Every structure is written in C-alpha cells, then in structure tokens.
C-alpha positions in Angstrom: 14.7 7.7 7.0 12.3 7.9 10.0 8.9 6.3 10.1 6.2 7.4 12.5 2.5 8.4 12.6 1.9 11.6 10.6 0.5 14.6 12.4 -2.9 16.0 11.4 -1.1 19.0 9.7 0.8 16.5 7.5 -2.2 14.7 6.1 -2.6 17.0 3.1 1.0 16.1 2.2 0.0 12.4 2.0 -2.6 13.3 -0.6 0.1 15.0 -2.7 2.3 11.9 -2.4 -0.7 9.7 -3.6 -1.3 12.0 -6.6 2.4 11.8 -7.6 2.6 8.1 -7.0 -0.4 7.6 -9.3 1.2 9.4 -12.3 3.3 6.4 -13.6 0.1 4.4 -14.1 -0.7 6.7 -17.0 2.2 5.2 -19.0 0.7 1.8 -18.6 -2.6 2.9 -20.1 -4.2 3.1 -16.7 -5.3 6.8 -16.8 -8.3 6.0 -14.5 -5.9 4.8 -11.8 -3.6 7.7 -12.3 -6.5 10.1 -12.0 -8.0 8.3 -9.0 -8.7 10.7 -6.1 -6.5 10.1 -3.1 -8.1 9.3 0.3 -10.0 12.3 1.7 -8.7 14.2 4.6 -11.5 12.7 6.7 -10.4 9.2 5.7 -6.8 9.9 6.4 -7.7 11.5 9.8 -9.7 8.4 10.7 -6.6 6.2 10.0 -4.3 8.6 11.8 -6.5 8.8 14.9 -6.8 5.0 15.1 -3.0 4.7 15.0 -3.2 3.0 11.6 -1.3 5.5 9.5 2.5 5.6 9.0 4.6 8.0 7.1 8.2 7.8 6.0 10.2 11.0 6.4 13.4 12.1 4.6 14.8 15.4 5.8 11.8 15.9 8.0 9.3 15.7 5.2 7.0 12.8 4.4 7.9 11.0 1.2 5.7 7.9 1.6 2.9 6.6 3.6 0.9 3.4 4.5 -2.6 2.9 5.8 -3.5 -0.4 7.5 -6.7 -1.9 9.0 -7.6 -5.2 10.6 -9.3 -7.6 8.2 -10.2 -11.1 9.2 -7.5 -11.4 11.9 -4.8 -10.0 9.6 -3.2 -6.6 9.2 -4.5 -5.4 5.8 -2.5 -2.9 3.9 -5.1 -0.5 2.6 -2.6 1.7 0.8 1.1 2.2 0.5 2.5 5.0 -1.7 5.9 6.4 -2.2 6.6 9.6 -4.0 8.4 8.7 -7.4 11.3 11.0 -6.5 12.1 8.7 -3.6 11.3 5.3 -5.3 13.7 2.4 -5.3 15.2 3.3 -1.9 13.4 0.7 0.2 10.8 3.1 1.6 7.8 1.0 0.7 9.5 -2.1 2.1 10.3 -0.3 5.4 6.7 0.9 5.7 5.4 -2.6 5.2 7.8 -4.1 7.7 6.9 -1.4 10.2 3.2 -2.1 9.7 3.9 -5.8 10.4 5.7 -5.0 13.6 2.9 -2.6 14.7 0.1 -5.0 13.7 1.5 -7.8 15.9 2.2 -11.4 15.0 -0.4 -11.8 12.3 -0.3 -12.2 8.5 -0.2 -9.1 6.3 -2.7 -8.9 3.4 -3.2 -6.6 0.5 -5.0 -6.4 -2.9 -3.2 -5.0 -5.9 -2.7 -5.1 -9.7 -1.4 -8.4 -10.7 0.6 -7.2 -13.7 1.9 -3.8 -12.7 5.7 -4.2 -12.0 5.6 -2.1 -8.8 2.6 -3.9 -7.5 2.2 -7.8 -7.3 5.7 -8.6 -8.7 7.2 -6.2 -6.1 5.1 -7.5 -3.2 6.1 -11.1 -4.2 9.8 -10.1 -3.7 8.8 -8.8 -0.3 7.5 -12.2 0.7 3.8 -11.9 -0.2 2.2 -14.8 -2.1 -0.9 -14.5 -4.4 -4.1 -16.0 -3.0 -6.4 -18.2 -4.9 -10.1 -17.3 -5.0 -10.7 -20.1 -2.5 -8.2 -18.6 -0.1 -9.8 -15.2 0.0 -11.3 -14.5 3.4 -14.8 -12.9 3.7 -13.2 -9.5 4.3 -10.9 -9.8 1.3 -13.8 -10.9 -0.8 -15.7 -7.8 0.3 -12.7 -5.6 -0.5 -12.4 -7.2 -4.0 -16.1 -6.6 -4.6 -15.7 -3.0 -3.7 -12.7 -2.7 -6.0 -14.8 -4.2 -8.8 -17.6 -1.6 -8.2 -15.0 1.1 -8.5 -13.9 -0.3 -11.9 -10.5 -1.5 -10.8 -11.1 -5.0 -12.3 -10.6 -3.6 -15.8 -7.0 -4.7 -15.1 -6.1 -8.1 -13.4 -6.2 -7.8 -9.6 -4.9 -10.2 -6.9 -5.2 -10.6 -3.2 -1.8 -11.4 -1.5 -0.7 -12.5 1.9 2.6 -12.5 3.8 3.0 -14.7 6.9 4.4 -13.2 10.0 8.2 -12.8 10.0 8.6 -13.4 6.3 10.4 -10.2 5.4 12.4 -9.6 2.2 16.1 -8.9 2.1 17.6 -5.4 2.2 18.4 -5.5 -1.5 14.7 -5.7 -2.6 13.6 -2.4 -4.1 10.5 -1.4 -5.9 11.0 -0.8 -9.6 8.4 2.0 -9.5 6.3 4.0 -7.1 5.2 1.3 -4.6 1.6 2.3 -4.9 -0.8 -0.6 -4.2 -3.8 0.7 -6.1 
C-alpha cells in the first residue's frame, strides 16, 4: 500500500469509495447515512489543493482516503473512508497515522457515531478517547452543531481525541469500512 495526495483526476474515485463505504450503514438501520452524498468534487479539490487530502493505493488505484483540516490547534479528521473490499487491512489506521505525521506534533480529533462498530469503538482501539461535552473545543462544538443540523444526531455521536504519538499497534483492524460519518 502507498499513501499520497490524490491527483485531481482521481477525485471522482474518492466519491465512489465514499458511496461504497456508506453501504454497510444500511444494515444498521441508518439508511440516511448510507445514502448521504459524498463530498462534492469542489470540496475534494479544495482539500487536495490545500494538501489536506490523502489516498491509500493498492495496485495503483485508490482504495481509501482521508480529509483533514486544522481545528482549534489540532489536526481534525473530516473524513476517512475505506472501500469495503479492502476493509480490515489496516488502511484506515495507516491513513490516520499519516495524517498525524503530516499535521505535525498536535492532537488528532474527529467526530463519529458512538455505537457503530467501525466508528467510535474502532477509533478507541487506535488510541482516540471520547471527549466529554466540557472538553469540546469551540471548533468541535461548531462541527457538532452542523452535524445536528444535518440530522446526524438521530444516532449517538461523539467527539474523540488522540494525543500526539499515541498510535495503535499493527494488529488493530477495523471491523467494518472505516467510514467516520
């Protein structure tokens, strides 16, 4: 597996990965999440041009991706998705670890579903810890408010944080798709 910034021509492939990664949510009764539209090409282009998009490649083709942004002095993982055909191979973990290296010696944050096996429980195995409401920074509060506006709070959500250098072991694998949504 190789990880690097995707080319502009590869951005439509990231949208296809996102759609495939969303499908397993349907089995959990979360059809609205499964049917959620992936980031637009314009959004993906903005992340790619800012140097905040990563893709994982197997046999020269992207099979997973991660988008990151600075939020309150941390590297915030906006999205990480792995195609289900390539799940449970450490791709999501590798993308997160690379985002940590690229983001510098600051904490990683993300927001995710608290009870979806390939979300909060997976990230906990990767060294993230749930944040209490009092620990949410202003930027994370704004992100959570936006998620609520989008209806994502129909299912329990949580903000999580991983301190710099607190990576998981090589045996940690996602039980599902690795999609944060």
